[in-house]
N, C-alpha and C positions, 0 to 999 in steps of 0.2 A: 589302645595307644600303641601297644607293641606291634599289632598287625599293621596299623597305619605306618609306623616307622619302617617295617619290613617293605611295604609297598613303595615308600618314598626312596629307600635305598636301592631298590631294584631298578626303578625308573631312572634314578640318577646314574646308575651303571649303564643303562641303555643309552641315555643321552650323551654319555661320554664316548660312545662307540662312534666310529667313523661313518656317519650317515650320508655324507656328501658324495657325490659322483661327478667325475669329470665329464662335462657336457661335450658331445660331439658337434662339430660344425655341420651345418645343413649342406647336403649334396646338391649340386646343380644339374645332376644327370637327368635324362629324359624319361626315366621310369615313372609311371603313374603312381606306384606305391610310395614314391619318395615324398608325396605331397598330401596334406590333409584333404578329406573329402569335402567338396563344397555343398553346403546344405541350403538350398534355395528357398524352401518353404517349410511349413510346419510338418506336413506328412512325411517329407524327406528326412527331417530331423528326427521325428519319432521313429521311423523305420530304421534309421541308422543306429540310434541309441539302443533300440530293442533287439538288434541283431547281434550284439557283441557283449561279452561279459564285462568288459571295461572300456569305456569311451571317454575321451577328453575332447571337449568342444570349446573352441574360442568363439565367444559372442562378441563381436566388435562393431562399434559404430564408426570407427576410424581405423582403416587398414595401414595407416602410416606409422602407427605407434610401435615402439621397439618390441612389444610382446609378440607381435605377429610373426616375425622371422624367428624368434626364440621358440615359439610353439612349433613352427615347421621343423626346426632342428631336432625336435624330439621324436620325429616319426621313425627314423632309423634306430634310435636308441632303444625304443620300446616296441619291438615287433609284435608283442602279444596284446598291444593296446591299439584301439581304433582312434584316429584323430579326425576331427572335423572343424570347419569354420563356417560361420554364418553372419551375415550383416543385415538379414531380413528383419524388419521391425516387428512383424507378426510372430516370428520365431523367438525373438527376444522377449516379447510380451508373454508368450506361452510358457516360457521357463522363468518368468519373474526376474528378468535381467533389465537393469536400468542404466548400465554403463558398459564400459569395456571389461569383460569378465571372462575368466577361463573356469570351466566346470569339469569336474570328473563324475561320471555316472557309473554306478556299480549295479549290475544285474543281481548279484547274490543277495543283497538286502535292500534293493530298490532305492538306493541313496543318491542324492544329488549334492555334491560337495562344491561349494563355490569359493574361489579366491575373492577376497574383498577387492573392490574397485581400486583402492590405493595400492594394494599388493600387486594387482595386475600391471598397474602403471609403472611400478618400480621393479618388476620381476627381472631376474637374470636366469641364465640357463641352469646354474647350480640349484637355485631355489625351486624352479619349476620341476626339474628332475627329482629333487627330493619330495616334493608334494605328490608327484605321480608314484614314486616308489613306495612311499608310506601308505598310500590310500588305494593302491591297486589290489583289491581283493577279488579272487576268482572263485569258481565253484569249489576248487581245491586249491588252497594257498599254502605254499611252502613256508615254514616257520624259519624266521631269522630275525636278527635284532632290528631290522627296518620294518618288516611286515607286522611284527608284534604290536607296534604302536597303532597301526590301522585296525588290527584285529580287536584291540581292546577299546578302540573308539567307535566300533560298530554298534548299532542299536540292538544287534542280535547278541544275546547274553549267554548262549549255550554254544560251546565249541567242542567238536569232536576231533580228536587227534589220532591219525594213524602213525604209529612209531615203528618204522622199519628201515632197513639199510637199502638205499637206492641202488647199491652195487649188487644186490642179490638177484639171482636169476628169476625169481618170482615177481620182481618189482613191477615190470610193465603190465603183466596181467592183472595183478592185485590193484594197481592204480586205475586200470580201466574199469573194474568193477566198483571201486571206491568212488569214482566220478559219476558213475551211473546212480549210485545210491545218493550222492550229494544232491542230485536234481529232485529227489523225493522230498527233501527237507529244505528246499530253497525258501529263504525268508524265516526259517525257524532255527536252524543250526548252521554254524560255520564249520566247513570241513577243512582240516589242516593236515599237512604232511610234515612229519618230523623225521629228518634223515638221521638215524641212529649211528650212521657211519661217520658223522661229524662229531668230533671230541667236544665241541662247544655245546652240543645238545645233551650232554650227559646230565646237566642239571634238570632238564625236563624229565628224563627217565627216572632220576632219583626222586623228583617231586612226587611222582605217582607211585613210588615205592616198587618200582619194577626192576628186574635184573635182566642182563643181556640175554640169558637163557630163556626168558619169557617173551622174547620178541620174535616175530612182530606182534604188536598189541594195539588195542584200541583203548583210548582214555577219553572220557567225556567230562566236561568241566563247565560249571555255571558261574559266571563272573559275579553275579548279584550276591550270592551267599557262600561262594567257594565250595559248594557241594561237588563231589567228583566220584567217578566209578571207573574201573578198568576191566578189560577182557583180555587176559594174557594168551599168548600162543594162538592167536586167532588165524583161522583160514578165511581170508577176506572173501566174502560173497555179498551180493546185494541183500539177500535174505538175512544173513547174520548181522550185518551192519544195521539194517532196518529194525530188526528185533531189539538190538542193543539200544538203539536210540529211542524206540517206542517205550521200552522198559524205563529208561531214565525220565522221559517226558511224563510218564504216568506215575512217577514217584518212587519207583523201585531203586533202592540204593543199598550197596553192601554196608552192613552195620559197622564192620571194622573200619571203613573209611571215615564214617562219622566220628567214631571214637578217636581216631587218629588225628582228625582235624581239630578236635577239641584240646588236644595235648600240645600241638605244635603251632608256632606262628604262621599266619597265612601270608603268602606272597603271590604277586602276579607271575604268570608264566613267562 
């Protein structure tokens, strides 16, 4: 009961955060990048979705509905997301679409998240922006009060966190190696970056009982049973990340972490 209450209070805190974002108006300029990609058939749609980490596709039977220009307005707002539109009946059938629907596809966990038909009909720019922000998980997703909801809604139950300061001179090189390692565990582990330079992320550091002097560090966490382990003062390399993940997947876990979890209430990150 105490653990459940802790989870409820944590998510209540998240939901009180400002998750809305001001939607930008669609540009009328000539640049091709300003418009979603037109998906004329099933092979084109499959190739488009497979080529990017996050894709948002509008499957429309009617291009005159308000959701179409709203989808187009998202292209500039989310430069790291690929946007597409299709009205082809075979494409809609292939993705099990029966009406006007907007879907988000994630490569990291092979998920297709659909807005319900009625939600698509009544969508506005703020709601669509929030849907994309929450659910846009990449090979490496930066932790914040918005993405945490999508992370814990993922079917992947093991999360690996790299906790380090983005302002550090080693950041770029470490991130490059961390992203390479992430590809080795696609579909098994979600790779997350926690910027220790942000004061708000201090609760994540303290959750794993880490000190600033122990950073950068790796922390791995399983949402199903709240098991976790850490690797302090890590020198990020593909081999070290791989060994740490393999060890956790094989059941190796620091004894002191298990004992600590038994004594303290569990909360979501």
